[in-house]
Backbone and ligand atoms as CSV (ligand in chain L), in Angstrom:
chain,resi,resn,atom,element,x,y,z
A,1,MET,N,N,0.834,-1.187,0.000
A,1,MET,CA,C,0.000,0.000,0.000
A,1,MET,C,C,0.880,1.253,0.000
A,2,LYS,N,N,0.539,2.213,-0.863
A,2,LYS,CA,C,1.307,3.459,-0.910
A,2,LYS,C,C,0.502,4.559,-0.237
A,3,ILE,N,N,1.178,5.351,0.588
A,3,ILE,CA,C,0.505,6.449,1.282
A,3,ILE,C,C,1.230,7.748,0.965
A,4,LEU,N,N,0.462,8.766,0.616
A,4,LEU,CA,C,1.033,10.087,0.371
A,4,LEU,C,C,0.575,11.001,1.505
A,5,TYR,N,N,1.507,11.616,2.198
A,5,TYR,CA,C,1.109,12.499,3.294
A,5,TYR,C,C,1.876,13.817,3.210
A,6,SER,N,N,1.279,14.853,3.822
A,6,SER,CA,C,1.904,16.170,3.809
A,6,SER,C,C,2.571,16.425,5.155
A,7,LEU,N,N,3.893,16.591,5.116
A,7,LEU,CA,C,4.626,16.848,6.363
A,7,LEU,C,C,4.211,18.187,6.959
A,8,TYR,N,N,3.919,19.147,6.087
A,8,TYR,CA,C,3.503,20.481,6.543
A,8,TYR,C,C,2.206,20.367,7.342
A,9,ALA,N,N,1.238,19.613,6.790
A,9,ALA,CA,C,-0.055,19.451,7.461
A,9,ALA,C,C,0.112,18.621,8.738
A,10,LEU,N,N,0.903,17.570,8.649
A,10,LEU,CA,C,1.099,16.678,9.795
A,10,LEU,C,C,1.659,17.427,11.011
A,11,GLY,N,N,2.498,18.410,10.747
A,11,GLY,CA,C,3.092,19.191,11.828
A,11,GLY,C,C,2.135,20.180,12.458
A,12,ARG,N,N,0.936,20.299,11.879
A,12,ARG,CA,C,-0.034,21.279,12.374
A,12,ARG,C,C,-1.388,20.664,12.698
A,13,MET,N,N,-1.437,19.344,12.864
A,13,MET,CA,C,-2.719,18.679,13.094
A,13,MET,C,C,-3.029,18.522,14.578
A,14,GLU,N,N,-4.263,18.931,14.939
A,14,GLU,CA,C,-4.702,18.847,16.336
A,14,GLU,C,C,-4.674,17.404,16.840
A,15,VAL,N,N,-5.091,16.472,15.958
A,15,VAL,CA,C,-5.160,15.072,16.364
A,15,VAL,C,C,-3.769,14.518,16.724
A,16,VAL,N,N,-2.719,15.126,16.158
A,16,VAL,CA,C,-1.358,14.654,16.431
A,16,VAL,C,C,-0.731,15.412,17.601
A,17,TRP,N,N,-0.881,16.759,17.615
A,17,TRP,CA,C,-0.144,17.590,18.577
A,17,TRP,C,C,-1.010,18.195,19.674
A,18,GLY,N,N,-2.326,18.049,19.553
A,18,GLY,CA,C,-3.204,18.611,20.588
A,18,GLY,C,C,-3.760,19.979,20.206
A,19,GLU,N,N,-4.574,20.527,21.122
A,19,GLU,CA,C,-5.308,21.770,20.848
A,19,GLU,C,C,-4.414,22.951,20.493
A,20,ASP,N,N,-3.218,22.997,21.086
A,20,ASP,CA,C,-2.335,24.141,20.827
A,20,ASP,C,C,-1.369,23.866,19.667
A,21,CYS,N,N,-1.811,23.016,18.723
A,21,CYS,CA,C,-0.927,22.585,17.634
A,21,CYS,C,C,-0.392,23.739,16.784
A,22,LEU,N,N,-1.098,24.875,16.741
A,22,LEU,CA,C,-0.641,25.983,15.900
A,22,LEU,C,C,0.241,26.977,16.656
A,23,GLU,N,N,0.408,26.737,17.960
A,23,GLU,CA,C,1.238,27.646,18.763
A,23,GLU,C,C,2.699,27.228,18.724
A,24,PHE,N,N,3.584,28.233,18.623
A,24,PHE,CA,C,5.013,27.959,18.698
A,24,PHE,C,C,5.345,27.834,20.181
A,25,ARG,N,N,5.475,26.613,20.667
A,25,ARG,CA,C,5.671,26.376,22.101
A,25,ARG,C,C,6.689,25.248,22.289
A,26,PRO,N,N,7.960,25.536,21.975
A,26,PRO,CA,C,8.967,24.459,22.065
A,26,PRO,C,C,9.091,23.872,23.459
A,27,GLU,N,N,8.649,24.629,24.472
A,27,GLU,CA,C,8.761,24.098,25.847
A,27,GLU,C,C,7.864,22.880,26.050
A,28,ARG,N,N,7.023,22.565,25.075
A,28,ARG,CA,C,6.207,21.346,25.203
A,28,ARG,C,C,7.080,20.096,25.260
A,29,TRP,N,N,8.332,20.240,24.801
A,29,TRP,CA,C,9.255,19.097,24.829
A,29,TRP,C,C,10.311,19.233,25.925
A,30,ILE,N,N,10.017,20.090,26.916
A,30,ILE,CA,C,10.937,20.222,28.056
A,30,ILE,C,C,10.150,19.897,29.324
A,31,SER,N,N,10.648,18.947,30.115
A,31,SER,CA,C,9.929,18.538,31.323
A,31,SER,C,C,10.051,19.610,32.404
A,32,GLU,N,N,9.295,19.441,33.494
A,32,GLU,CA,C,9.353,20.407,34.599
A,32,GLU,C,C,10.754,20.475,35.200
A,33,LYS,N,N,11.512,19.389,35.049
A,33,LYS,CA,C,12.875,19.375,35.582
A,33,LYS,C,C,13.887,19.957,34.590
A,34,GLY,N,N,13.381,20.424,33.437
A,34,GLY,CA,C,14.268,21.037,32.453
A,34,GLY,C,C,14.952,20.038,31.540
A,35,VAL,N,N,14.415,18.815,31.515
A,35,VAL,CA,C,15.015,17.768,30.673
A,35,VAL,C,C,14.208,17.650,29.371
A,36,ILE,N,N,14.912,17.452,28.252
A,36,ILE,CA,C,14.230,17.276,26.959
A,36,ILE,C,C,13.414,15.983,26.988
A,37,THR,N,N,12.147,16.063,26.574
A,37,THR,CA,C,11.326,14.851,26.526
A,37,THR,C,C,11.234,14.374,25.072
A,38,PHE,N,N,11.034,13.101,24.880
A,38,PHE,CA,C,10.988,12.556,23.529
A,38,PHE,C,C,9.573,12.115,23.155
A,39,ASP,N,N,9.162,12.511,21.965
A,39,ASP,CA,C,7.871,12.120,21.445
A,39,ASP,C,C,8.068,10.919,20.524
A,40,HIS,N,N,7.004,10.260,20.178
A,40,HIS,CA,C,7.099,9.119,19.271
A,40,HIS,C,C,7.573,9.594,17.892
A,41,ALA,N,N,8.553,8.905,17.310
A,41,ALA,CA,C,9.138,9.315,16.028
A,41,ALA,C,C,8.096,9.405,14.913
A,42,ASP,N,N,7.025,8.612,14.998
A,42,ASP,CA,C,6.012,8.609,13.939
A,42,ASP,C,C,5.236,9.928,13.871
A,43,LYS,N,N,5.356,10.778,14.920
A,43,LYS,CA,C,4.631,12.050,14.909
A,43,LYS,C,C,5.384,13.111,14.107
A,44,PHE,N,N,6.679,12.926,13.924
A,44,PHE,CA,C,7.513,13.904,13.227
A,44,PHE,C,C,8.240,13.185,12.096
A,45,LEU,N,N,7.620,13.191,10.905
A,45,LEU,CA,C,8.113,12.339,9.825
A,45,LEU,C,C,9.081,13.018,8.854
A,46,VAL,N,N,9.597,14.178,9.247
A,46,VAL,CA,C,10.504,14.898,8.345
A,46,VAL,C,C,11.709,14.024,7.965
A,47,PHE,N,N,12.147,13.185,8.899
A,47,PHE,CA,C,13.276,12.300,8.615
A,47,PHE,C,C,12.794,10.869,8.356
A,48,ASN,N,N,11.485,10.751,8.096
A,48,ASN,CA,C,10.862,9.438,7.920
A,48,ASN,C,C,10.916,8.678,9.259
A,49,ALA,N,N,10.407,7.471,9.313
A,49,ALA,CA,C,10.422,6.683,10.541
A,49,ALA,C,C,10.468,5.215,10.156
A,50,GLY,N,N,10.730,4.356,11.129
A,50,GLY,CA,C,10.771,2.923,10.847
A,50,GLY,C,C,12.087,2.522,10.194
A,51,PRO,N,N,12.082,1.422,9.432
A,51,PRO,CA,C,13.334,0.886,8.888
A,51,PRO,C,C,14.032,1.811,7.891
A,52,ARG,N,N,13.293,2.764,7.297
A,52,ARG,CA,C,13.924,3.686,6.339
A,52,ARG,C,C,14.172,5.068,6.934
A,53,THR,N,N,14.306,5.148,8.234
A,53,THR,CA,C,14.609,6.428,8.882
A,53,THR,C,C,15.924,6.984,8.335
A,54,CYS,N,N,15.970,8.300,8.207
A,54,CYS,CA,C,17.175,8.971,7.720
A,54,CYS,C,C,18.369,8.640,8.611
A,55,LEU,N,N,19.464,8.188,7.986
A,55,LEU,CA,C,20.649,7.844,8.776
A,55,LEU,C,C,21.401,9.090,9.224
A,56,GLY,N,N,21.082,10.226,8.612
A,56,GLY,CA,C,21.768,11.467,8.976
A,56,GLY,C,C,20.972,12.315,9.970
A,57,ARG,N,N,19.902,11.743,10.521
A,57,ARG,CA,C,19.014,12.501,11.414
A,57,ARG,C,C,19.767,13.108,12.610
A,58,ASP,N,N,20.493,12.287,13.323
A,58,ASP,CA,C,21.166,12.778,14.529
A,58,ASP,C,C,22.222,13.834,14.209
A,59,ILE,N,N,22.964,13.603,13.107
A,59,ILE,CA,C,24.002,14.579,12.749
A,59,ILE,C,C,23.331,15.896,12.317
A,60,SER,N,N,22.157,15.786,11.663
A,60,SER,CA,C,21.440,16.998,11.247
A,60,SER,C,C,20.951,17.782,12.458
A,61,PHE,N,N,20.383,17.074,13.457
A,61,PHE,CA,C,19.926,17.750,14.678
A,61,PHE,C,C,21.107,18.411,15.394
A,62,THR,N,N,22.229,17.696,15.485
A,62,THR,CA,C,23.411,18.250,16.163
A,62,THR,C,C,23.883,19.515,15.447
A,63,GLN,N,N,23.891,19.446,14.113
A,63,GLN,CA,C,24.339,20.595,13.316
A,63,GLN,C,C,23.389,21.783,13.498
A,64,MET,N,N,22.066,21.494,13.464
A,64,MET,CA,C,21.077,22.574,13.637
A,64,MET,C,C,21.242,23.226,15.003
A,65,LYS,N,N,21.404,22.398,16.050
A,65,LYS,CA,C,21.539,22.935,17.410
A,65,LYS,C,C,22.803,23.783,17.530
A,66,ALA,N,N,23.910,23.316,16.930
A,66,ALA,CA,C,25.174,24.057,17.009
A,66,ALA,C,C,25.034,25.418,16.314
A,67,VAL,N,N,24.378,25.443,15.156
A,67,VAL,CA,C,24.211,26.703,14.412
A,67,VAL,C,C,23.325,27.669,15.201
A,68,VAL,N,N,22.178,27.166,15.708
A,68,VAL,CA,C,21.251,28.026,16.458
A,68,VAL,C,C,21.916,28.542,17.736
A,69,ALA,N,N,22.614,27.651,18.471
A,69,ALA,CA,C,23.269,28.061,19.713
A,69,ALA,C,C,24.303,29.141,19.432
A,70,SER,N,N,25.068,28.987,18.379
A,70,SER,CA,C,26.114,29.958,18.066
A,70,SER,C,C,25.512,31.291,17.617
A,71,LEU,N,N,24.419,31.239,16.839
A,71,LEU,CA,C,23.752,32.486,16.413
A,71,LEU,C,C,23.165,33.225,17.609
A,72,LEU,N,N,22.443,32.481,18.478
A,72,LEU,CA,C,21.779,33.139,19.607
A,72,LEU,C,C,22.786,33.613,20.660
A,73,TYR,N,N,23.939,32.958,20.733
A,73,TYR,CA,C,24.970,33.400,21.672
A,73,TYR,C,C,25.560,34.741,21.200
A,74,ASN,N,N,25.698,34.884,19.905
A,74,ASN,CA,C,26.370,36.074,19.362
A,74,ASN,C,C,25.430,37.213,18.967
A,75,PHE,N,N,24.177,36.892,18.655
A,75,PHE,CA,C,23.256,37.916,18.148
A,75,PHE,C,C,21.894,37.865,18.842
A,76,GLU,N,N,21.280,39.059,18.912
A,76,GLU,CA,C,19.904,39.151,19.394
A,76,GLU,C,C,19.036,39.247,18.146
A,77,VAL,N,N,18.036,38.423,18.035
A,77,VAL,CA,C,17.203,38.421,16.830
A,77,VAL,C,C,15.781,38.803,17.214
A,78,GLU,N,N,15.289,39.886,16.633
A,78,GLU,CA,C,13.929,40.345,16.949
A,78,GLU,C,C,13.072,40.282,15.680
A,79,VAL,N,N,11.982,39.531,15.743
A,79,VAL,CA,C,11.106,39.409,14.570
A,79,VAL,C,C,10.292,40.698,14.419
A,80,ILE,N,N,10.271,41.265,13.222
A,80,ILE,CA,C,9.502,42.487,12.948
A,80,ILE,C,C,8.004,42.156,13.048
A,81,LYS,N,N,7.274,42.993,13.803
A,81,LYS,CA,C,5.849,42.723,14.011
A,81,LYS,C,C,5.018,43.051,12.757
A,82,ASP,N,N,3.783,42.568,12.744
A,82,ASP,CA,C,2.787,42.866,11.713
A,82,ASP,C,C,3.238,42.532,10.291
A,83,GLN,N,N,3.923,41.461,10.101
A,83,GLN,CA,C,4.246,41.021,8.741
A,83,GLN,C,C,3.514,39.707,8.473
A,84,VAL,N,N,3.154,39.506,7.223
A,84,VAL,CA,C,2.465,38.263,6.871
A,84,VAL,C,C,3.521,37.229,6.514
A,85,VAL,N,N,3.551,36.163,7.280
A,85,VAL,CA,C,4.514,35.094,6.992
A,85,VAL,C,C,3.729,33.905,6.464
A,86,SER,N,N,3.932,33.600,5.189
A,86,SER,CA,C,3.170,32.489,4.614
A,86,SER,C,C,4.106,31.568,3.829
A,87,PRO,N,N,3.732,30.295,3.752
A,87,PRO,CA,C,4.618,29.335,3.081
A,87,PRO,C,C,4.592,29.463,1.556
A,88,LYS,N,N,5.703,29.101,0.952
A,88,LYS,CA,C,5.795,29.047,-0.503
A,88,LYS,C,C,5.911,27.573,-0.871
A,89,ILE,N,N,5.070,27.150,-1.788
A,89,ILE,CA,C,5.101,25.735,-2.172
A,89,ILE,C,C,6.411,25.444,-2.913
A,90,ALA,N,N,7.184,24.539,-2.360
A,90,ALA,CA,C,8.456,24.160,-2.978
A,90,ALA,C,C,8.864,22.794,-2.424
A,91,VAL,N,N,9.955,22.246,-2.918
A,91,VAL,CA,C,10.407,20.946,-2.433
A,91,VAL,C,C,10.789,21.045,-0.965
A,92,ILE,N,N,11.461,22.165,-0.603
A,92,ILE,CA,C,11.712,22.418,0.819
A,92,ILE,C,C,10.830,23.592,1.229
A,93,LEU,N,N,10.550,23.700,2.535
A,93,LEU,CA,C,9.635,24.735,3.002
A,93,LEU,C,C,10.316,26.109,2.992
A,94,LEU,N,N,9.756,27.009,2.180
A,94,LEU,CA,C,10.281,28.376,2.092
A,94,LEU,C,C,9.180,29.346,2.492
A,95,THR,N,N,9.557,30.592,2.826
A,95,THR,CA,C,8.535,31.612,3.089
A,95,THR,C,C,8.402,32.479,1.849
A,96,LYS,N,N,7.143,32.865,1.548
A,96,LYS,CA,C,6.863,33.636,0.336
A,96,LYS,C,C,7.644,34.950,0.305
A,97,ASN,N,N,7.570,35.696,1.405
A,97,ASN,CA,C,8.237,37.010,1.458
A,97,ASN,C,C,9.387,37.036,2.455
A,98,GLY,N,N,9.843,35.884,2.859
A,98,GLY,CA,C,10.902,35.824,3.849
A,98,GLY,C,C,10.374,36.130,5.234
A,99,LEU,N,N,11.256,36.211,6.192
A,99,LEU,CA,C,10.890,36.568,7.570
A,99,LEU,C,C,11.806,37.728,7.965
A,100,MET,N,N,11.177,38.918,8.108
A,100,MET,CA,C,11.982,40.113,8.405
A,100,MET,C,C,12.345,40.140,9.893
A,101,VAL,N,N,13.633,40.290,10.175
A,101,VAL,CA,C,14.092,40.355,11.567
A,101,VAL,C,C,15.128,41.480,11.721
A,102,LYS,N,N,15.272,41.958,12.980
A,102,LYS,CA,C,16.359,42.892,13.293
A,102,LYS,C,C,17.425,42.087,14.007
A,103,VAL,N,N,18.653,42.197,13.553
A,103,VAL,CA,C,19.736,41.430,14.161
A,103,VAL,C,C,20.736,42.392,14.805
A,104,ARG,N,N,20.978,42.207,16.089
A,104,ARG,CA,C,21.962,43.043,16.807
A,104,ARG,C,C,23.012,42.133,17.432
A,105,GLU,N,N,24.246,42.586,17.351
A,105,GLU,CA,C,25.307,41.796,17.991
A,105,GLU,C,C,25.173,41.924,19.499
A,106,ARG,N,N,25.269,40.826,20.206
A,106,ARG,CA,C,25.156,40.873,21.666
A,106,ARG,C,C,26.422,41.474,22.267
A,107,ALA,N,N,26.215,42.232,23.356
A,107,ALA,CA,C,27.347,42.890,24.013
A,107,ALA,C,C,28.390,41.859,24.435
A,108,VAL,N,N,27.929,40.701,24.938
A,108,VAL,CA,C,28.849,39.666,25.415
A,108,VAL,C,C,29.753,39.170,24.286
A,109,ALA,N,N,29.203,39.112,23.074
A,109,ALA,CA,C,29.978,38.625,21.939
A,109,ALA,C,C,30.955,39.692,21.446
A,110,ALA,N,N,30.529,40.974,21.521
A,110,ALA,CA,C,31.366,42.062,21.023
A,110,ALA,C,C,32.564,42.317,21.944
A,111,ALA,N,N,32.414,41.996,23.256
A,111,ALA,CA,C,33.483,42.297,24.240
A,111,ALA,C,C,34.713,41.428,24.018
L,1,HEM,C1,C,17.704,18.294,7.435
L,1,HEM,C2,C,18.388,17.312,6.847
L,1,HEM,C3,C,17.819,15.993,6.400
L,1,HEM,C4,C,16.533,15.617,6.152
L,1,HEM,C5,C,15.239,16.453,6.320
L,1,HEM,C6,C,16.553,14.230,5.722
L,1,HEM,C7,C,15.441,13.481,5.386
L,1,HEM,C8,C,15.472,12.151,4.984
L,1,HEM,C9,C,14.315,11.349,4.642
L,1,HEM,C10,C,12.861,11.827,4.647
L,1,HEM,C11,C,14.741,10.110,4.316
L,1,HEM,C12,C,13.880,8.904,3.903
L,1,HEM,C13,C,13.814,8.756,2.414
L,1,HEM,C14,C,12.918,7.567,2.071
L,1,HEM,O1,O,11.712,7.749,1.969
L,1,HEM,O2,O,13.401,6.465,1.936
L,1,HEM,C15,C,16.188,10.104,4.440
L,1,HEM,C16,C,16.982,9.017,4.194
L,1,HEM,C17,C,18.349,9.009,4.327
L,1,HEM,N1,N,19.147,10.045,4.753
L,1,HEM,FE1,FE,18.497,11.913,5.263
L,1,HEM,N2,N,17.863,13.803,5.695
L,1,HEM,C18,C,18.657,14.839,6.121
L,1,HEM,C19,C,20.034,14.825,6.266
L,1,HEM,C20,C,20.849,13.738,6.041
L,1,HEM,C21,C,22.297,13.720,6.236
L,1,HEM,C22,C,23.131,14.923,6.708
L,1,HEM,C23,C,22.726,12.477,5.906
L,1,HEM,C24,C,24.108,11.879,5.920
L,1,HEM,C25,C,25.098,12.359,6.669
L,1,HEM,C26,C,21.549,11.693,5.514
L,1,HEM,C27,C,21.569,10.384,5.122
L,1,HEM,C28,C,20.464,9.650,4.756
L,1,HEM,C29,C,20.512,8.242,4.305
L,1,HEM,C30,C,21.783,7.383,4.136
L,1,HEM,C31,C,19.190,7.848,4.044
L,1,HEM,C32,C,18.711,6.463,3.541
L,1,HEM,C33,C,18.287,5.604,4.718
L,1,HEM,C34,C,17.751,4.239,4.258
L,1,HEM,O3,O,16.892,4.209,3.410
L,1,HEM,O4,O,18.207,3.240,4.782
L,1,HEM,N3,N,20.431,12.496,5.613
L,1,HEM,N4,N,16.618,11.357,4.839
């Protein structure tokens, strides 16, 4: 049996993520003790799941975390208010008009 599914839709479905599925709330994966909690891999299929799971998944997560940590350590990023952020249909997820932000170097990084 062949199944075609939309990763974009799957990441925003109430039945999968609950009532607050459209809210950006990364703390949903952090326990009260501050420990990262793990969800079932089948809920996040960007890297596929099961026997054909992406072999580069862990290295990709490590790379993403290293890039984000280094950016946030060195820069303050403020999202410009009142802009329409909408997806552009493409092979990878892009924004139609981009995401406008103000970037300032952090004092700690400049010192
Ligand atoms: C954000 C980055 C990445 C995404 C979203 C991604 C996504 C995926 C997906 C969806 C598949 C399953 C394809 C299928 O249907 O069979 C896959 C397979 C695979 N990926 Fe990635 N990948 C990423 C990065 C990487 C990296 C960095 C490597 C290697 C260092 C890698 C190595 C592989 C390999 C070897 C497979 C085949 C696994 C198998 O079929 O046994 N991927 N990837």
